C-alpha positions, 0 to 999 in steps of 0.5 A, a space after each residue: 500499499 505504501 509504495 502504491 501512493 508514493 507511487 501516486 504521489 510521484 505520479 501526481 506531479 506529471 500534468 500528463 497523468 491528472 490529464 489521461 485521469 478523467 479518460 471514462 472508466 465502468 466499474 463493470 470494466 474493472 475486476 470485483 471490488 469490494 466495498 466500490 459503489 457502481 459507478 459511471 465515472 472517469 479514472 480520478 473519480 475510482 481515485 477519489 473512491 480509493 482513496 476515501 477506503 483506504 482513509 476510512 476503513 484503513 488500518 491503523 499503520 497506513 494513517 501515516 499515509 493519509 497525508 500523502 495521500 490527500 497531498 495526491 487528491 490535492 494534484 489531481 483536484 487541478 486537473 479533474 473537469 468532473 466527478 460523478 455524485 457518488 465520487 461527490 457524496 465520499 468527497 463530502 463525507 471524508 470532509 465531514 471526517 476530518 472537520 471533527 474537532 475529536 479528529 483536528 485534536 489528535 495531530 497536526 497532520 489531521 489539521 493539514 489533510 484537512 487543508 488539503 481537502 479544502 483545497 479539492 474542494 476548491 479546486 473542483 469546484 
């Protein structure tokens, strides 16, 4: 998991990679993934849905990588043309989770994650 997030972080610095995430994909084209809601969207939607799943349902040793994953989402958000309704709902639920006062008091990285998520909203809107 750590290696995948590091590769995504590296690739999110390239404009061509981020632009290609706007290509459409259907959940019927993908192998079955537990917890992935059915959607018709882009590869960016898939990235955001997977990030939501990792942040919300991930194990405790993945928490160190959440800041880096939020940085990837923030980098990619500059090039996202649109997000599917399911994806938008999941990103909004991340805002509710990270904006919780108890969650923000867990450490300075939580506030950084919330800041990056707000950048995602600013870039997509």
